[in-house]
PQR file with spaces between the fields and no chain letter, atoms N, CA, C, O and H, PARSE charges and radii, in Angstrom:
ATOM       1  N    MET     1       0.937   -1.132    0.490 -0.4000 1.5000
ATOM       2  CA   MET     1      -0.114   -0.238   -0.180 -0.0000 2.0000
ATOM       3  C    MET     1       1.294    0.814    0.332  0.5500 1.7000
ATOM       4  O    MET     1       2.209    0.826    1.156 -0.5500 1.4000
ATOM       5  N    VAL     2       0.581    1.838   -1.065 -0.4000 1.5000
ATOM       6  CA   VAL     2       1.881    2.985   -1.346 -0.0000 2.0000
ATOM       7  C    VAL     2       1.461    4.662   -0.425  0.5500 1.7000
ATOM       8  O    VAL     2       2.176    5.634   -0.181 -0.5500 1.4000
ATOM       9  H    VAL     2      -0.162    1.828   -1.734  0.4000 1.0000
ATOM      10  N    VAL     3       0.220    4.419   -0.165 -0.4000 1.5000
ATOM      11  CA   VAL     3      -0.117    5.549    1.480 -0.0000 2.0000
ATOM      12  C    VAL     3      -0.047    5.348    2.737  0.5500 1.7000
ATOM      13  O    VAL     3      -0.207    6.290    3.513 -0.5500 1.4000
ATOM      14  H    VAL     3      -0.360    3.629   -0.363  0.4000 1.0000
ATOM      15  N    LEU     4       0.253    3.835    3.265 -0.4000 1.5000
ATOM      16  CA   LEU     4       0.586    3.696    4.470 -0.0000 2.0000
ATOM      17  C    LEU     4       2.355    3.737    4.149  0.5500 1.7000
ATOM      18  O    LEU     4       2.897    4.045    5.210 -0.5500 1.4000
ATOM      19  H    LEU     4       0.382    3.069    2.635  0.4000 1.0000
ATOM      20  N    GLN     5       3.139    3.580    3.319 -0.4000 1.5000
ATOM      21  CA   GLN     5       4.797    4.228    2.937 -0.0000 2.0000
ATOM      22  C    GLN     5       5.331    4.899    3.056  0.5500 1.7000
ATOM      23  O    GLN     5       6.475    5.101    3.463 -0.5500 1.4000
ATOM      24  H    GLN     5       2.699    3.330    2.457  0.4000 1.0000
ATOM      25  N    ARG     6       3.741    5.937    2.328 -0.4000 1.5000
ATOM      26  CA   ARG     6       4.256    7.369    2.513 -0.0000 2.0000
ATOM      27  C    ARG     6       4.363    7.696    3.939  0.5500 1.7000
ATOM      28  O    ARG     6       5.418    8.045    4.469 -0.5500 1.4000
ATOM      29  H    ARG     6       2.812    5.773    1.998  0.4000 1.0000
ATOM      30  N    LEU     7       2.894    7.534    4.730 -0.4000 1.5000
ATOM      31  CA   LEU     7       2.860    7.391    5.897 -0.0000 2.0000
ATOM      32  C    LEU     7       3.932    7.219    7.274  0.5500 1.7000
ATOM      33  O    LEU     7       4.087    7.560    8.446 -0.5500 1.4000
ATOM      34  H    LEU     7       2.038    7.250    4.299  0.4000 1.0000
ATOM      35  N    GLU     8       4.254    6.783    6.668 -0.4000 1.5000
ATOM      36  CA   GLU     8       5.403    5.729    7.364 -0.0000 2.0000
ATOM      37  C    GLU     8       6.699    6.737    7.318  0.5500 1.7000
ATOM      38  O    GLU     8       7.284    6.932    8.384 -0.5500 1.4000
ATOM      39  H    GLU     8       4.127    6.505    5.715  0.4000 1.0000
ATOM      40  N    LYS     9       7.162    7.373    6.151 -0.4000 1.5000
ATOM      41  CA   LYS     9       8.549    8.318    5.777 -0.0000 2.0000
ATOM      42  C    LYS     9       7.171   10.215    6.340  0.5500 1.7000
ATOM      43  O    LYS     9       7.055   11.440    6.370 -0.5500 1.4000
ATOM      44  H    LYS     9       6.686    7.214    5.286  0.4000 1.0000
ATOM      45  N    ARG    10       6.942    9.702    6.447 -0.4000 1.5000
ATOM      46  CA   ARG    10       6.547   11.473    6.752 -0.0000 2.0000
ATOM      47  C    ARG    10       6.522   11.121    9.117  0.5500 1.7000
ATOM      48  O    ARG    10       6.866   11.823   10.068 -0.5500 1.4000
ATOM      49  H    ARG    10       7.036    8.706    6.423  0.4000 1.0000
ATOM      50  N    MET    11       5.771    9.349    8.953 -0.4000 1.5000
ATOM      51  CA   MET    11       5.887    9.394   11.043 -0.0000 2.0000
ATOM      52  C    MET    11       7.604    9.215   11.376  0.5500 1.7000
ATOM      53  O    MET    11       8.028    9.477   12.501 -0.5500 1.4000
ATOM      54  H    MET    11       5.492    8.779    8.180  0.4000 1.0000
ATOM      55  N    LEU    12       8.585    8.709   10.197 -0.4000 1.5000
ATOM      56  CA   LEU    12       9.773    9.090   10.498 -0.0000 2.0000
ATOM      57  C    LEU    12      10.962    9.568   10.915  0.5500 1.7000
ATOM      58  O    LEU    12      12.038    9.280   11.439 -0.5500 1.4000
ATOM      59  H    LEU    12       8.241    8.496    9.283  0.4000 1.0000
ATOM      60  N    SER    13       9.895   10.946   10.173 -0.4000 1.5000
ATOM      61  CA   SER    13      10.798   12.454   10.520 -0.0000 2.0000
ATOM      62  C    SER    13      10.259   13.030   11.383  0.5500 1.7000
ATOM      63  O    SER    13      10.688   14.179   11.487 -0.5500 1.4000
ATOM      64  H    SER    13       9.021   11.180    9.747  0.4000 1.0000
ATOM      65  N    TYR    14       9.203   12.682   12.346 -0.4000 1.5000
ATOM      66  CA   TYR    14       8.762   13.306   13.787 -0.0000 2.0000
ATOM      67  C    TYR    14       9.674   12.267   14.504  0.5500 1.7000
ATOM      68  O    TYR    14       9.027   11.623   15.330 -0.5500 1.4000
ATOM      69  H    TYR    14       8.854   11.749   12.262  0.4000 1.0000
ATOM      70  N    LYS    15      10.481   12.051   14.459 -0.4000 1.5000
ATOM      71  CA   LYS    15      11.873   11.597   16.222 -0.0000 2.0000
ATOM      72  C    LYS    15      10.984   12.063   17.185  0.5500 1.7000
ATOM      73  O    LYS    15      10.104   11.290   17.563 -0.5500 1.4000
ATOM      74  H    LYS    15      11.006   12.575   13.788  0.4000 1.0000
ATOM      75  N    ASN    16      11.039   13.015   17.580 -0.4000 1.5000
ATOM      76  CA   ASN    16      10.188   13.065   18.705 -0.0000 2.0000
ATOM      77  C    ASN    16       8.938   11.709   19.161  0.5500 1.7000
ATOM      78  O    ASN    16       8.766   10.961   20.124 -0.5500 1.4000
ATOM      79  H    ASN    16      11.754   13.643   17.273  0.4000 1.0000
ATOM      80  N    THR    17       8.393   11.916   18.080 -0.4000 1.5000
ATOM      81  CA   THR    17       7.594   11.159   18.842 -0.0000 2.0000
ATOM      82  C    THR    17       7.302   10.046   17.787  0.5500 1.7000
ATOM      83  O    THR    17       6.423    9.665   17.013 -0.5500 1.4000
ATOM      84  H    THR    17       8.532   12.523   17.297  0.4000 1.0000
ATOM      85  N    SER    18       9.071    9.634   18.390 -0.4000 1.5000
ATOM      86  CA   SER    18       8.482    8.095   17.701 -0.0000 2.0000
ATOM      87  C    SER    18       8.308    6.864   18.058  0.5500 1.7000
ATOM      88  O    SER    18       8.255    5.845   17.369 -0.5500 1.4000
ATOM      89  H    SER    18       9.785    9.944   19.018  0.4000 1.0000
ATOM      90  N    THR    19       8.191    7.072   19.575 -0.4000 1.5000
ATOM      91  CA   THR    19       7.838    5.406   19.908 -0.0000 2.0000
ATOM      92  C    THR    19       6.816    5.516   19.826  0.5500 1.7000
ATOM      93  O    THR    19       6.430    4.402   19.473 -0.5500 1.4000
ATOM      94  H    THR    19       8.234    7.900   20.134  0.4000 1.0000
ATOM      95  N    LEU    20       5.520    6.501   19.958 -0.4000 1.5000
ATOM      96  CA   LEU    20       4.396    7.160   19.631 -0.0000 2.0000
ATOM      97  C    LEU    20       3.663    6.529   18.458  0.5500 1.7000
ATOM      98  O    LEU    20       2.586    5.951   18.604 -0.5500 1.4000
ATOM      99  H    LEU    20       5.833    7.406   20.246  0.4000 1.0000
ATOM     100  N    THR    21       4.549    6.714   16.793 -0.4000 1.5000
ATOM     101  CA   THR    21       4.645    6.468   15.634 -0.0000 2.0000
ATOM     102  C    THR    21       4.564    4.950   15.661  0.5500 1.7000
ATOM     103  O    THR    21       3.469    4.391   15.730 -0.5500 1.4000
ATOM     104  H    THR    21       5.424    7.184   16.674  0.4000 1.0000
ATOM     105  N    LEU    22       5.500    4.398   15.616 -0.4000 1.5000
ATOM     106  CA   LEU    22       4.941    2.925   15.915 -0.0000 2.0000
ATOM     107  C    LEU    22       4.577    2.452   16.957  0.5500 1.7000
ATOM     108  O    LEU    22       5.277    1.481   17.248 -0.5500 1.4000
ATOM     109  H    LEU    22       6.389    4.852   15.560  0.4000 1.0000
ATOM     110  N    SER    23       3.649    2.707   17.829 -0.4000 1.5000
ATOM     111  CA   SER    23       2.788    2.389   18.342 -0.0000 2.0000
ATOM     112  C    SER    23       1.517    2.364   17.148  0.5500 1.7000
ATOM     113  O    SER    23       0.844    1.383   16.834 -0.5500 1.4000
ATOM     114  H    SER    23       3.081    3.495   17.592  0.4000 1.0000
ATOM     115  N    LEU    24       1.457    3.251   16.799 -0.4000 1.5000
ATOM     116  CA   LEU    24       0.269    3.377   15.667 -0.0000 2.0000
ATOM     117  C    LEU    24       0.516    2.653   15.037  0.5500 1.7000
ATOM     118  O    LEU    24      -0.311    1.750   14.912 -0.5500 1.4000
ATOM     119  H    LEU    24       2.004    4.048   17.054  0.4000 1.0000
ATOM     120  N    LEU    25       1.949    2.566   14.141 -0.4000 1.5000
ATOM     121  CA   LEU    25       2.050    1.793   12.923 -0.0000 2.0000
ATOM     122  C    LEU    25       1.128    0.411   13.783  0.5500 1.7000
ATOM     123  O    LEU    25      -0.056    0.143   13.581 -0.5500 1.4000
ATOM     124  H    LEU    25       2.620    3.300   14.242  0.4000 1.0000
ATOM     125  N    LEU    26       2.071   -0.319   14.762 -0.4000 1.5000
ATOM     126  CA   LEU    26       1.493   -1.640   14.946 -0.0000 2.0000
ATOM     127  C    LEU    26       0.053   -1.995   15.243  0.5500 1.7000
ATOM     128  O    LEU    26      -0.388   -3.136   15.097 -0.5500 1.4000
ATOM     129  H    LEU    26       3.033   -0.100   14.927  0.4000 1.0000
ATOM     130  N    LEU    27      -0.801   -0.760   15.749 -0.4000 1.5000
ATOM     131  CA   LEU    27      -2.332   -0.786   15.910 -0.0000 2.0000
ATOM     132  C    LEU    27      -3.031   -0.487   14.281  0.5500 1.7000
ATOM     133  O    LEU    27      -4.231   -0.503   14.007 -0.5500 1.4000
ATOM     134  H    LEU    27      -0.443    0.166   15.867  0.4000 1.0000
ATOM     135  N    ILE    28      -2.430   -0.347   13.790 -0.4000 1.5000
ATOM     136  CA   ILE    28      -3.357   -0.299   12.336 -0.0000 2.0000
ATOM     137  C    ILE    28      -2.468   -0.849   11.422  0.5500 1.7000
ATOM     138  O    ILE    28      -2.595   -0.360   10.299 -0.5500 1.4000
ATOM     139  H    ILE    28      -1.456   -0.334   14.013  0.4000 1.0000
ATOM     140  N    LYS    29      -1.302   -2.010   11.562 -0.4000 1.5000
ATOM     141  CA   LYS    29      -1.537   -2.988   10.889 -0.0000 2.0000
ATOM     142  C    LYS    29      -2.475   -4.061   11.695  0.5500 1.7000
ATOM     143  O    LYS    29      -3.263   -4.911   11.280 -0.5500 1.4000
ATOM     144  H    LYS    29      -1.200   -2.407   12.474  0.4000 1.0000
ATOM     145  N    LYS    30      -2.108   -3.709   12.907 -0.4000 1.5000
ATOM     146  CA   LYS    30      -2.944   -4.928   13.383 -0.0000 2.0000
ATOM     147  C    LYS    30      -4.314   -5.458   12.944  0.5500 1.7000
ATOM     148  O    LYS    30      -4.796   -6.569   12.725 -0.5500 1.4000
ATOM     149  H    LYS    30      -1.468   -3.018   13.244  0.4000 1.0000
ATOM     150  N    PHE    31      -4.893   -3.701   12.894 -0.4000 1.5000
ATOM     151  CA   PHE    31      -6.794   -3.086   12.284 -0.0000 2.0000
ATOM     152  C    PHE    31      -6.825   -3.687   11.383  0.5500 1.7000
ATOM     153  O    PHE    31      -7.771   -4.435   11.138 -0.5500 1.4000
ATOM     154  H    PHE    31      -4.501   -2.798   13.072  0.4000 1.0000
ATOM     155  N    LEU    32      -5.615   -3.520   10.474 -0.4000 1.5000
ATOM     156  CA   LEU    32      -5.186   -4.406    8.841 -0.0000 2.0000
ATOM     157  C    LEU    32      -5.804   -5.996    8.675  0.5500 1.7000
ATOM     158  O    LEU    32      -6.695   -6.513    8.000 -0.5500 1.4000
ATOM     159  H    LEU    32      -4.847   -2.912   10.674  0.4000 1.0000
ATOM     160  N    GLN    33      -5.137   -6.311    9.353 -0.4000 1.5000
ATOM     161  CA   GLN    33      -4.966   -7.912    9.789 -0.0000 2.0000
ATOM     162  C    GLN    33      -6.676   -8.064    9.751  0.5500 1.7000
ATOM     163  O    GLN    33      -7.443   -8.640    8.978 -0.5500 1.4000
ATOM     164  H    GLN    33      -4.413   -5.892    9.901  0.4000 1.0000
ATOM     165  N    VAL    34      -6.843   -7.357   10.821 -0.4000 1.5000
ATOM     166  CA   VAL    34      -8.467   -7.496   11.928 -0.0000 2.0000
ATOM     167  C    VAL    34      -8.955   -7.384   10.542  0.5500 1.7000
ATOM     168  O    VAL    34      -8.535   -8.383    9.958 -0.5500 1.4000
ATOM     169  H    VAL    34      -6.220   -6.889   11.448  0.4000 1.0000
ATOM     170  N    LEU    35      -9.747   -6.534    9.606 -0.4000 1.5000
ATOM     171  CA   LEU    35     -10.018   -6.095    8.324 -0.0000 2.0000
ATOM     172  C    LEU    35     -10.346   -7.175    7.152  0.5500 1.7000
ATOM     173  O    LEU    35     -11.157   -7.391    6.252 -0.5500 1.4000
ATOM     174  H    LEU    35     -10.087   -5.722   10.080  0.4000 1.0000
ATOM     175  N    ARG    36      -8.630   -7.962    8.046 -0.4000 1.5000
ATOM     176  CA   ARG    36      -8.982   -9.124    6.305 -0.0000 2.0000
ATOM     177  C    ARG    36      -9.435  -10.337    6.532  0.5500 1.7000
ATOM     178  O    ARG    36      -9.787  -11.031    5.578 -0.5500 1.4000
ATOM     179  H    ARG    36      -7.971   -7.786    8.777  0.4000 1.0000
ATOM     180  N    PHE    37      -9.515  -10.870    8.019 -0.4000 1.5000
ATOM     181  CA   PHE    37      -9.606  -11.703    8.832 -0.0000 2.0000
ATOM     182  C    PHE    37     -12.057  -11.769    8.685  0.5500 1.7000
ATOM     183  O    PHE    37     -13.098  -12.410    8.829 -0.5500 1.4000
ATOM     184  H    PHE    37      -9.229  -10.306    8.793  0.4000 1.0000
ATOM     185  N    SER    38     -11.513  -10.753    8.379 -0.4000 1.5000
ATOM     186  CA   SER    38     -13.503  -10.101    8.998 -0.0000 2.0000
ATOM     187  C    SER    38     -13.610  -10.726    7.597  0.5500 1.7000
ATOM     188  O    SER    38     -14.263  -11.748    7.382 -0.5500 1.4000
ATOM     189  H    SER    38     -10.667  -10.232    8.262  0.4000 1.0000
ATOM     190  N    LEU    39     -13.121  -10.240    6.924 -0.4000 1.5000
ATOM     191  CA   LEU    39     -14.048   -9.818    4.606 -0.0000 2.0000
ATOM     192  C    LEU    39     -13.221  -11.569    4.285  0.5500 1.7000
ATOM     193  O    LEU    39     -13.285  -12.087    3.170 -0.5500 1.4000
ATOM     194  H    LEU    39     -12.591   -9.411    7.098  0.4000 1.0000
């Protein structure tokens, strides 16, 4: 997914909130997995 890659690059630019962005990325990945299973 190109959109997710762009978001990751933008998030990586913000080093001050690196831990927050990492946790958000993990949540998004889990959410996507749940969506796939539901489909």
